[in-house]
N, CA, C, O and the ligand as a Tripos MOL2 file, in Angstrom:
@<TRIPOS>MOLECULE
protein
  249   247    63     0     0
PROTEIN
NO_CHARGES

@<TRIPOS>ATOM
      1 N         -86.4260  -81.2030    6.7490 N.3       1 MET1
      2 CA        -86.5000  -81.3410    5.3040 C.3       1 MET1
      3 C         -85.5320  -80.3300    4.5730 C.2       1 MET1
      4 O         -85.7420  -79.1170    4.5360 O.2       1 MET1
      5 N         -84.5190  -80.9170    4.0340 N.am      2 GLY2
      6 CA        -83.5790  -79.9740    3.3740 C.3       2 GLY2
      7 C         -83.6200  -80.2490    1.8390 C.2       2 GLY2
      8 O         -83.1360  -81.2530    1.3160 O.2       2 GLY2
      9 N         -84.2070  -79.3130    1.2280 N.am      3 MET3
     10 CA        -84.3210  -79.3710   -0.2490 C.3       3 MET3
     11 C         -83.3320  -78.2910   -0.8300 C.2       3 MET3
     12 O         -83.3800  -77.0810   -0.6100 O.2       3 MET3
     13 N         -82.5010  -78.9090   -1.5480 N.am      4 LYS4
     14 CA        -81.6540  -77.8820   -2.2010 C.3       4 LYS4
     15 C         -81.8440  -77.8380   -3.6970 C.2       4 LYS4
     16 O         -81.8690  -78.8210   -4.4390 O.2       4 LYS4
     17 N         -81.9720  -76.5830   -4.0430 N.am      5 MET5
     18 CA        -82.2720  -76.2880   -5.3600 C.3       5 MET5
     19 C         -80.8690  -76.0250   -6.0920 C.2       5 MET5
     20 O         -80.0410  -75.2210   -5.6630 O.2       5 MET5
     21 N         -80.7170  -76.7320   -7.1510 N.am      6 VAL6
     22 CA        -79.5430  -76.6190   -7.8760 C.3       6 VAL6
     23 C         -79.8760  -75.6840   -9.0210 C.2       6 VAL6
     24 O         -80.6500  -76.0220   -9.9170 O.2       6 VAL6
     25 N         -79.3360  -74.6110   -8.9820 N.am      7 ARG7
     26 CA        -79.6120  -73.7170  -10.0210 C.3       7 ARG7
     27 C         -78.5280  -73.6850  -10.9990 C.2       7 ARG7
     28 O         -77.3530  -73.6030  -10.6410 O.2       7 ARG7
     29 N         -78.8900  -73.7480  -12.2360 N.am      8 VAL8
     30 CA        -78.0460  -73.6140  -13.2810 C.3       8 VAL8
     31 C         -78.1270  -72.2750  -13.9490 C.2       8 VAL8
     32 O         -79.0680  -71.9850  -14.6890 O.2       8 VAL8
     33 N         -77.2120  -71.5230  -13.7060 N.am      9 ARG9
     34 CA        -77.3530  -70.1900  -14.2620 C.3       9 ARG9
     35 C         -76.7110  -70.1330  -15.7720 C.2       9 ARG9
     36 O         -75.5940  -70.5860  -16.0200 O.2       9 ARG9
     37 N         -77.4470  -69.6020  -16.6160 N.am     10 GLN10
     38 CA        -76.8660  -69.5880  -17.9410 C.3      10 GLN10
     39 C         -75.9840  -68.3820  -17.9700 C.2      10 GLN10
     40 O         -76.3200  -67.2730  -17.5530 O.2      10 GLN10
     41 N         -74.8270  -68.6890  -18.4970 N.am     11 ALA11
     42 CA        -73.8640  -67.6720  -18.6520 C.3      11 ALA11
     43 C         -73.9000  -67.0770  -20.0220 C.2      11 ALA11
     44 O         -73.9650  -67.7950  -21.0200 O.2      11 ALA11
     45 N         -73.8570  -65.7490  -20.0820 N.am     12 THR12
     46 CA        -73.8560  -65.0130  -21.3430 C.3      12 THR12
     47 C         -72.7740  -64.0870  -21.5200 C.2      12 THR12
     48 O         -72.5140  -63.2090  -20.6970 O.2      12 THR12
     49 N         -72.1430  -64.2740  -22.5820 N.am     13 CYS13
     50 CA        -70.8080  -63.4800  -22.7930 C.3      13 CYS13
     51 C         -71.3270  -62.0900  -23.3300 C.2      13 CYS13
     52 O         -72.1300  -62.0310  -24.2620 O.2      13 CYS13
     53 N         -70.8300  -60.9850  -22.6980 N.am     14 ILE14
     54 CA        -71.3020  -59.6140  -23.0680 C.3      14 ILE14
     55 C         -70.5590  -59.2420  -24.3350 C.2      14 ILE14
     56 O         -70.9730  -58.3190  -25.0360 O.2      14 ILE14
     57 N         -69.4800  -59.9290  -24.6470 N.am     15 ARG15
     58 CA        -68.6670  -59.5630  -25.8570 C.3      15 ARG15
     59 C         -69.2050  -60.1660  -27.1260 C.2      15 ARG15
     60 O         -69.4490  -59.4910  -28.1260 O.2      15 ARG15
     61 N         -69.3720  -61.4110  -27.0450 N.am     16 CYS16
     62 CA        -69.7710  -62.0730  -28.2700 C.3      16 CYS16
     63 C         -71.3610  -62.5720  -28.1710 C.2      16 CYS16
     64 O         -71.9860  -63.0830  -29.1000 O.2      16 CYS16
     65 N         -71.7890  -62.3460  -27.0400 N.am     17 ASN17
     66 CA        -73.3250  -62.6580  -26.8410 C.3      17 ASN17
     67 C         -73.4730  -64.1890  -26.8190 C.2      17 ASN17
     68 O         -74.5960  -64.6630  -26.9970 O.2      17 ASN17
     69 N         -72.4630  -64.9610  -26.6200 N.am     18 TYR18
     70 CA        -72.5650  -66.4410  -26.5710 C.3      18 TYR18
     71 C         -73.0930  -66.8320  -25.1330 C.2      18 TYR18
     72 O         -72.6180  -66.4060  -24.0810 O.2      18 TYR18
     73 N         -74.1580  -67.7180  -25.2580 N.am     19 ALA19
     74 CA        -74.7750  -68.2410  -24.0320 C.3      19 ALA19
     75 C         -74.4920  -69.6760  -23.8630 C.2      19 ALA19
     76 O         -74.6330  -70.4720  -24.7920 O.2      19 ALA19
     77 N         -74.1020  -70.0080  -22.7100 N.am     20 TRP20
     78 CA        -73.8290  -71.3880  -22.4050 C.3      20 TRP20
     79 C         -74.1770  -71.6990  -21.0370 C.2      20 TRP20
     80 O         -74.4180  -70.8060  -20.2240 O.2      20 TRP20
     81 N         -74.2180  -73.0810  -20.7130 N.am     21 LEU21
     82 CA        -74.4970  -73.4970  -19.3960 C.3      21 LEU21
     83 C         -73.1500  -74.1060  -18.8590 C.2      21 LEU21
     84 O         -72.6450  -75.1150  -19.3500 O.2      21 LEU21
     85 N         -72.6500  -73.4470  -17.8760 N.am     22 PRO22
     86 CA        -71.3700  -73.7270  -17.2110 C.3      22 PRO22
     87 C         -71.5920  -75.1060  -16.4170 C.2      22 PRO22
     88 O         -72.5390  -75.2910  -15.6520 O.2      22 PRO22
     89 N         -70.6670  -75.9780  -16.6810 N.am     23 ARG23
     90 CA        -70.7270  -77.2940  -15.9580 C.3      23 ARG23
     91 C         -70.3550  -77.1370  -14.4430 C.2      23 ARG23
     92 O         -71.0320  -77.5990  -13.5250 O.2      23 ARG23
     93 N         -69.2880  -76.4850  -14.3110 N.am     24 LYS24
     94 CA        -68.6920  -76.3200  -13.0310 C.3      24 LYS24
     95 C         -69.4060  -75.1740  -12.3160 C.2      24 LYS24
     96 O         -69.8270  -74.1900  -12.9250 O.2      24 LYS24
     97 N         -69.5190  -75.3400  -11.0340 N.am     25 PRO25
     98 CA        -70.2430  -74.2190  -10.2280 C.3      25 PRO25
     99 C         -69.2350  -73.2200  -10.1030 C.2      25 PRO25
    100 O         -68.0410  -73.4990   -9.9940 O.2      25 PRO25
    101 N         -69.7050  -72.0290  -10.1160 N.am     26 GLY26
    102 CA        -68.8120  -70.8250   -9.9690 C.3      26 GLY26
    103 C         -68.8020  -70.1340  -11.3820 C.2      26 GLY26
    104 O         -69.5490  -70.4140  -12.3190 O.2      26 GLY26
    105 N         -67.8680  -69.2290  -11.3600 N.am     27 ARG27
    106 CA        -67.7490  -68.4450  -12.4440 C.3      27 ARG27
    107 C         -66.9330  -69.0360  -13.5890 C.2      27 ARG27
    108 O         -65.7770  -69.3680  -13.3260 O.2      27 ARG27
    109 N         -67.3590  -69.1940  -14.7350 N.am     28 PRO28
    110 CA        -66.4490  -69.7230  -15.7540 C.3      28 PRO28
    111 C         -65.3780  -68.7390  -16.0700 C.2      28 PRO28
    112 O         -65.5950  -67.5300  -16.1480 O.2      28 PRO28
    113 N         -64.1820  -69.3100  -16.2540 N.am     29 THR29
    114 CA        -63.0410  -68.5090  -16.4260 C.3      29 THR29
    115 C         -63.0110  -67.8280  -17.7590 C.2      29 THR29
    116 O         -62.6110  -66.6710  -17.8870 O.2      29 THR29
    117 N         -63.4180  -68.5310  -18.6980 N.am     30 LYS30
    118 CA        -63.5060  -67.9410  -20.1100 C.3      30 LYS30
    119 C         -64.7560  -68.3120  -20.8670 C.2      30 LYS30
    120 O         -65.4470  -69.3020  -20.6230 O.2      30 LYS30
    121 N         -64.9730  -67.4250  -21.8010 N.am     31 CYS31
    122 CA        -66.1200  -67.6570  -22.6690 C.3      31 CYS31
    123 C         -65.8420  -68.7060  -23.7210 C.2      31 CYS31
    124 O         -64.8810  -68.5560  -24.4750 O.2      31 CYS31
    125 N         -66.6060  -69.7270  -23.8090 N.am     32 PRO32
    126 CA        -66.3130  -70.7830  -24.7900 C.3      32 PRO32
    127 C         -66.4290  -70.2020  -26.2390 C.2      32 PRO32
    128 O         -65.8800  -70.7980  -27.1650 O.2      32 PRO32
    129 N         -67.0460  -69.1920  -26.4250 N.am     33 GLY33
    130 CA        -67.3540  -68.4880  -27.6820 C.3      33 GLY33
    131 C         -66.1360  -67.8270  -28.1640 C.2      33 GLY33
    132 O         -65.6210  -68.1490  -29.2350 O.2      33 GLY33
    133 N         -65.6530  -66.8910  -27.3850 N.am     34 CYS34
    134 CA        -64.4690  -65.9080  -27.7640 C.3      34 CYS34
    135 C         -63.3540  -66.2070  -26.8930 C.2      34 CYS34
    136 O         -62.3110  -65.5840  -27.0950 O.2      34 CYS34
    137 N         -63.4010  -67.0630  -25.9500 N.am     35 PHE35
    138 CA        -62.3150  -67.3170  -25.1040 C.3      35 PHE35
    139 C         -61.8640  -66.0340  -24.3990 C.2      35 PHE35
    140 O         -60.6670  -65.7850  -24.2510 O.2      35 PHE35
    141 N         -62.7510  -65.2960  -24.0050 N.am     36 ASP36
    142 CA        -62.3510  -64.0570  -23.3310 C.3      36 ASP36
    143 C         -62.7380  -64.1740  -21.9260 C.2      36 ASP36
    144 O         -63.8330  -64.6220  -21.5860 O.2      36 ASP36
    145 N         -61.7920  -63.7480  -21.0630 N.am     37 GLY37
    146 CA        -61.9180  -63.8460  -19.6700 C.3      37 GLY37
    147 C         -62.7860  -62.8420  -19.1690 C.2      37 GLY37
    148 O         -63.2770  -62.9580  -18.0460 O.2      37 GLY37
    149 N         -63.0290  -61.8270  -19.9250 N.am     38 ASP38
    150 CA        -63.9480  -60.6820  -19.5090 C.3      38 ASP38
    151 C         -65.3580  -60.6930  -19.9750 C.2      38 ASP38
    152 O         -66.0070  -59.6830  -20.2500 O.2      38 ASP38
    153 N         -65.8000  -61.9810  -20.0430 N.am     39 TRP39
    154 CA        -67.0200  -62.1780  -20.6660 C.3      39 TRP39
    155 C         -68.2070  -61.6200  -19.8160 C.2      39 TRP39
    156 O         -69.2800  -61.3290  -20.3430 O.2      39 TRP39
    157 N         -67.9720  -61.4850  -18.4970 N.am     40 ASP40
    158 CA        -69.0490  -61.0730  -17.6370 C.3      40 ASP40
    159 C         -68.8530  -59.6790  -17.1300 C.2      40 ASP40
    160 O         -69.6490  -59.1350  -16.3650 O.2      40 ASP40
    161 N         -67.7690  -59.1270  -17.5840 N.am     41 LYS41
    162 CA        -67.4710  -57.7830  -16.9890 C.3      41 LYS41
    163 C         -68.2340  -56.7210  -17.6860 C.2      41 LYS41
    164 O         -68.1120  -56.5510  -18.8990 O.2      41 LYS41
    165 N         -69.0340  -55.9890  -16.9330 N.am     42 LYS42
    166 CA        -69.6390  -54.8890  -17.4850 C.3      42 LYS42
    167 C         -68.8970  -53.7220  -17.6110 C.2      42 LYS42
    168 O         -67.9640  -53.4960  -16.8400 O.2      42 LYS42
    169 N         -69.1970  -52.9880  -18.4630 N.am     43 ARG43
    170 CA        -68.4030  -51.5820  -18.6160 C.3      43 ARG43
    171 C         -68.6220  -50.7940  -17.3460 C.2      43 ARG43
    172 O         -69.7100  -50.6050  -16.8010 O.2      43 ARG43
    173 N         -67.5200  -50.3890  -16.9750 N.am     44 ILE44
    174 CA        -67.6300  -49.4990  -15.7630 C.3      44 ILE44
    175 C         -67.5940  -48.0090  -16.2410 C.2      44 ILE44
    176 O         -66.6580  -47.5390  -16.8890 O.2      44 ILE44
    177 N         -68.6210  -47.3660  -15.8870 N.am     45 TYR45
    178 CA        -68.6520  -45.9350  -16.2750 C.3      45 TYR45
    179 C         -68.3180  -45.1550  -15.0930 C.2      45 TYR45
    180 O         -68.9310  -45.2010  -14.0270 O.2      45 TYR45
    181 N         -67.3010  -44.4350  -15.3560 N.am     46 ARG46
    182 CA        -66.8280  -43.4800  -14.2710 C.3      46 ARG46
    183 C         -67.5870  -42.1520  -14.3460 C.2      46 ARG46
    184 O         -67.5170  -41.3510  -15.2780 O.2      46 ARG46
    185 N         -68.2520  -42.0440  -13.3390 N.am     47 LYS47
    186 CA        -69.0230  -40.7970  -13.2540 C.3      47 LYS47
    187 C         -68.2760  -39.6630  -12.7800 C.2      47 LYS47
    188 O         -67.6720  -39.7310  -11.7090 O.2      47 LYS47
    189 N         -68.2680  -38.6260  -13.4880 N.am     48 LYS48
    190 CA        -67.5130  -37.5040  -13.0400 C.3      48 LYS48
    191 C         -68.3600  -36.7260  -11.9400 C.2      48 LYS48
    192 O         -69.5570  -36.9660  -11.7790 O.2      48 LYS48
    193 N         -67.7460  -35.8850  -11.2760 N.am     49 GLY49
    194 CA        -68.5170  -35.0820  -10.3110 C.3      49 GLY49
    195 C         -69.7290  -34.5480  -10.6710 C.2      49 GLY49
    196 O         -69.7420  -33.8920  -11.7120 O.2      49 GLY49
    197 N         -70.7550  -34.6740  -10.0500 N.am     50 THR50
    198 CA        -72.0280  -34.1950  -10.4490 C.3      50 THR50
    199 C         -72.1750  -32.6810  -10.2970 C.2      50 THR50
    200 O         -73.1940  -32.0490  -10.5780 O.2      50 THR50
    201 N         -71.0520  -32.1840   -9.8240 N.am     51 GLY51
    202 CA        -71.0400  -30.6170   -9.4760 C.3      51 GLY51
    203 C         -71.7130  -30.2360   -8.1920 C.2      51 GLY51
    204 O         -72.2390  -29.1390   -8.0050 O.2      51 GLY51
    205 N         -71.6600  -31.2410   -7.2960 N.am     52 LYS52
    206 CA        -72.3530  -30.9810   -5.9650 C.3      52 LYS52
    207 C         -71.2740  -30.1760   -5.1890 C.2      52 LYS52
    208 O         -70.1110  -30.5610   -5.0730 O.2      52 LYS52
    209 N         -71.7220  -29.1290   -4.7170 N.am     53 LYS53
    210 CA        -70.9160  -28.2540   -3.8690 C.3      53 LYS53
    211 C         -71.2390  -28.6400   -2.4470 C.2      53 LYS53
    212 O         -72.3920  -28.8910   -2.0970 O.2      53 LYS53
    213 N         -70.2100  -28.6820   -1.6390 N.am     54 ARG54
    214 CA        -70.4910  -28.8820   -0.1940 C.3      54 ARG54
    215 C         -70.9060  -27.6770    0.5240 C.2      54 ARG54
    216 O         -70.2680  -26.6250    0.5650 O.2      54 ARG54
    217 N         -72.0520  -27.9240    1.0960 N.am     55 ALA55
    218 CA        -72.6110  -26.8630    1.7620 C.3      55 ALA55
    219 C         -72.2630  -26.9980    3.2340 C.2      55 ALA55
    220 O         -73.1380  -27.0750    4.0960 O.2      55 ALA55
    221 N         -71.0130  -27.0230    3.4880 N.am     56 GLY56
    222 CA        -70.6350  -27.2540    4.7650 C.3      56 GLY56
    223 C         -70.2920  -25.9890    5.5840 C.2      56 GLY56
    224 O         -69.9330  -26.0190    6.7610 O.2      56 GLY56
    225 N         -70.4300  -24.9610    4.8960 N.am     57 LYS57
    226 CA        -70.1130  -23.6390    5.6040 C.3      57 LYS57
    227 C         -71.3100  -23.1800    6.3280 C.2      57 LYS57
    228 O         -72.3730  -22.8350    5.8110 O.2      57 LYS57
    229 N         -71.0000  -23.2160    7.6850 N.am     58 LYS58
    230 CA        -72.0690  -22.5760    8.4650 C.3      58 LYS58
    231 C         -71.6220  -21.3780    9.0670 C.2      58 LYS58
    232 O         -70.5020  -21.2980    9.5710 O.2      58 LYS58
    233 N         -72.4630  -20.3990    9.0460 N.am     59 GLY59
    234 CA        -72.0100  -19.0680    9.5800 C.3      59 GLY59
    235 C         -71.5860  -19.1150   11.0120 C.2      59 GLY59
    236 O         -72.3420  -19.1600   11.9820 O.2      59 GLY59
    237 N         -70.2520  -19.0990   11.0220 N.am     60 LYS60
    238 CA        -69.6960  -19.0540   12.4040 C.3      60 LYS60
    239 C         -69.3060  -17.5850   12.7290 C.2      60 LYS60
    240 O         -68.6890  -16.8670   11.9420 O.2      60 LYS60
    241 N         -69.6780  -17.2510   13.8230 N.am     61 LYS61
    242 CA        -69.2920  -15.8850   14.2060 C.3      61 LYS61
    243 C         -67.8280  -15.8840   14.6450 C.2      61 LYS61
    244 O         -67.4140  -16.5890   15.5650 O.2      61 LYS61
    245 N         -67.0970  -15.0780   13.9550 N.am     62 ALA62
    246 CA        -65.6520  -14.9700   14.1380 C.3      62 ALA62
    247 C         -65.3230  -14.1270   15.5360 C.2      62 ALA62
    248 O         -64.1570  -13.9240   15.8750 O.2      62 ALA62
    249 ZN        -67.6960  -64.4970  -25.7930 Zn       63 ZN63
@<TRIPOS>BOND
     1     1     2 1
     2     2     3 1
     3     3     4 2
     4     3     5 am
     5     5     6 1
     6     6     7 1
     7     7     8 2
     8     7     9 am
     9     9    10 1
    10    10    11 1
    11    11    12 2
    12    11    13 am
    13    13    14 1
    14    14    15 1
    15    15    16 2
    16    15    17 am
    17    17    18 1
    18    18    19 1
    19    19    20 2
    20    19    21 am
    21    21    22 1
    22    22    23 1
    23    23    24 2
    24    23    25 am
    25    25    26 1
    26    26    27 1
    27    27    28 2
    28    27    29 am
    29    29    30 1
    30    30    31 1
    31    31    32 2
    32    31    33 am
    33    33    34 1
    34    34    35 1
    35    35    36 2
    36    35    37 am
    37    37    38 1
    38    38    39 1
    39    39    40 2
    40    39    41 am
    41    41    42 1
    42    42    43 1
    43    43    44 2
    44    43    45 am
    45    45    46 1
    46    46    47 1
    47    47    48 2
    48    47    49 am
    49    49    50 1
    50    50    51 1
    51    51    52 2
    52    51    53 am
    53    53    54 1
    54    54    55 1
    55    55    56 2
    56    55    57 am
    57    57    58 1
    58    58    59 1
    59    59    60 2
    60    59    61 am
    61    61    62 1
    62    62    63 1
    63    63    64 2
    64    63    65 am
    65    65    66 1
    66    66    67 1
    67    67    68 2
    68    67    69 am
    69    69    70 1
    70    70    71 1
    71    71    72 2
    72    71    73 am
    73    73    74 1
    74    74    75 1
    75    75    76 2
    76    75    77 am
    77    77    78 1
    78    78    79 1
    79    79    80 2
    80    79    81 am
    81    81    82 1
    82    82    83 1
    83    83    84 2
    84    83    85 am
    85    85    86 1
    86    86    87 1
    87    87    88 2
    88    87    89 am
    89    89    90 1
    90    90    91 1
    91    91    92 2
    92    91    93 am
    93    93    94 1
    94    94    95 1
    95    95    96 2
    96    95    97 am
    97    97    98 1
    98    98    99 1
    99    99   100 2
   100    99   101 am
   101   101   102 1
   102   102   103 1
   103   103   104 2
   104   103   105 am
   105   105   106 1
   106   106   107 1
   107   107   108 2
   108   107   109 am
   109   109   110 1
   110   110   111 1
   111   111   112 2
   112   111   113 am
   113   113   114 1
   114   114   115 1
   115   115   116 2
   116   115   117 am
   117   117   118 1
   118   118   119 1
   119   119   120 2
   120   119   121 am
   121   121   122 1
   122   122   123 1
   123   123   124 2
   124   123   125 am
   125   125   126 1
   126   126   127 1
   127   127   128 2
   128   127   129 am
   129   129   130 1
   130   130   131 1
   131   131   132 2
   132   131   133 am
   133   133   134 1
   134   134   135 1
   135   135   136 2
   136   135   137 am
   137   137   138 1
   138   138   139 1
   139   139   140 2
   140   139   141 am
   141   141   142 1
   142   142   143 1
   143   143   144 2
   144   143   145 am
   145   145   146 1
   146   146   147 1
   147   147   148 2
   148   147   149 am
   149   149   150 1
   150   150   151 1
   151   151   152 2
   152   151   153 am
   153   153   154 1
   154   154   155 1
   155   155   156 2
   156   155   157 am
   157   157   158 1
   158   158   159 1
   159   159   160 2
   160   159   161 am
   161   161   162 1
   162   162   163 1
   163   163   164 2
   164   163   165 am
   165   165   166 1
   166   166   167 1
   167   167   168 2
   168   167   169 am
   169   169   170 1
   170   170   171 1
   171   171   172 2
   172   171   173 am
   173   173   174 1
   174   174   175 1
   175   175   176 2
   176   175   177 am
   177   177   178 1
   178   178   179 1
   179   179   180 2
   180   179   181 am
   181   181   182 1
   182   182   183 1
   183   183   184 2
   184   183   185 am
   185   185   186 1
   186   186   187 1
   187   187   188 2
   188   187   189 am
   189   189   190 1
   190   190   191 1
   191   191   192 2
   192   191   193 am
   193   193   194 1
   194   194   195 1
   195   195   196 2
   196   195   197 am
   197   197   198 1
   198   198   199 1
   199   199   200 2
   200   199   201 am
   201   201   202 1
   202   202   203 1
   203   203   204 2
   204   203   205 am
   205   205   206 1
   206   206   207 1
   207   207   208 2
   208   207   209 am
   209   209   210 1
   210   210   211 1
   211   211   212 2
   212   211   213 am
   213   213   214 1
   214   214   215 1
   215   215   216 2
   216   215   217 am
   217   217   218 1
   218   218   219 1
   219   219   220 2
   220   219   221 am
   221   221   222 1
   222   222   223 1
   223   223   224 2
   224   223   225 am
   225   225   226 1
   226   226   227 1
   227   227   228 2
   228   227   229 am
   229   229   230 1
   230   230   231 1
   231   231   232 2
   232   231   233 am
   233   233   234 1
   234   234   235 1
   235   235   236 2
   236   235   237 am
   237   237   238 1
   238   238   239 1
   239   239   240 2
   240   239   241 am
   241   241   242 1
   242   242   243 1
   243   243   244 2
   244   243   245 am
   245   245   246 1
   246   246   247 1
   247   247   248 2
@<TRIPOS>SUBSTRUCTURE
     1 MET1         2 RESIDUE 1 A MET
     2 GLY2         6 RESIDUE 1 A GLY
     3 MET3        10 RESIDUE 1 A MET
     4 LYS4        14 RESIDUE 1 A LYS
     5 MET5        18 RESIDUE 1 A MET
     6 VAL6        22 RESIDUE 1 A VAL
     7 ARG7        26 RESIDUE 1 A ARG
     8 VAL8        30 RESIDUE 1 A VAL
     9 ARG9        34 RESIDUE 1 A ARG
    10 GLN10       38 RESIDUE 1 A GLN
    11 ALA11       42 RESIDUE 1 A ALA
    12 THR12       46 RESIDUE 1 A THR
    13 CYS13       50 RESIDUE 1 A CYS
    14 ILE14       54 RESIDUE 1 A ILE
    15 ARG15       58 RESIDUE 1 A ARG
    16 CYS16       62 RESIDUE 1 A CYS
    17 ASN17       66 RESIDUE 1 A ASN
    18 TYR18       70 RESIDUE 1 A TYR
    19 ALA19       74 RESIDUE 1 A ALA
    20 TRP20       78 RESIDUE 1 A TRP
    21 LEU21       82 RESIDUE 1 A LEU
    22 PRO22       86 RESIDUE 1 A PRO
    23 ARG23       90 RESIDUE 1 A ARG
    24 LYS24       94 RESIDUE 1 A LYS
    25 PRO25       98 RESIDUE 1 A PRO
    26 GLY26      102 RESIDUE 1 A GLY
    27 ARG27      106 RESIDUE 1 A ARG
    28 PRO28      110 RESIDUE 1 A PRO
    29 THR29      114 RESIDUE 1 A THR
    30 LYS30      118 RESIDUE 1 A LYS
    31 CYS31      122 RESIDUE 1 A CYS
    32 PRO32      126 RESIDUE 1 A PRO
    33 GLY33      130 RESIDUE 1 A GLY
    34 CYS34      134 RESIDUE 1 A CYS
    35 PHE35      138 RESIDUE 1 A PHE
    36 ASP36      142 RESIDUE 1 A ASP
    37 GLY37      146 RESIDUE 1 A GLY
    38 ASP38      150 RESIDUE 1 A ASP
    39 TRP39      154 RESIDUE 1 A TRP
    40 ASP40      158 RESIDUE 1 A ASP
    41 LYS41      162 RESIDUE 1 A LYS
    42 LYS42      166 RESIDUE 1 A LYS
    43 ARG43      170 RESIDUE 1 A ARG
    44 ILE44      174 RESIDUE 1 A ILE
    45 TYR45      178 RESIDUE 1 A TYR
    46 ARG46      182 RESIDUE 1 A ARG
    47 LYS47      186 RESIDUE 1 A LYS
    48 LYS48      190 RESIDUE 1 A LYS
    49 GLY49      194 RESIDUE 1 A GLY
    50 THR50      198 RESIDUE 1 A THR
    51 GLY51      202 RESIDUE 1 A GLY
    52 LYS52      206 RESIDUE 1 A LYS
    53 LYS53      210 RESIDUE 1 A LYS
    54 ARG54      214 RESIDUE 1 A ARG
    55 ALA55      218 RESIDUE 1 A ALA
    56 GLY56      222 RESIDUE 1 A GLY
    57 LYS57      226 RESIDUE 1 A LYS
    58 LYS58      230 RESIDUE 1 A LYS
    59 GLY59      234 RESIDUE 1 A GLY
    60 LYS60      238 RESIDUE 1 A LYS
    61 LYS61      242 RESIDUE 1 A LYS
    62 ALA62      246 RESIDUE 1 A ALA
    63 ZN63       249 GROUP 0 **** ****
C-alpha cells in the first residue's frame, strides 16, 4: 500500500509577508508579492567569537 501524501506548503515571503501556495513543487523562485528572489532567506546573523579561550595548554614538562 503506497499512499503518498501531497503536501502543499504555503510559502510566506519574509520581506512583504505575502503568503501563497506555490503550484510547482519546489522552491518558488520569486515572491508573487514583491517579486523578490530572497523571499525565504532568513537573515544570517554572524556571531562573533564568544570569547572562548582554548584551554589546550597542558603542563608539559620541558
Ligand atoms: Zn514578497
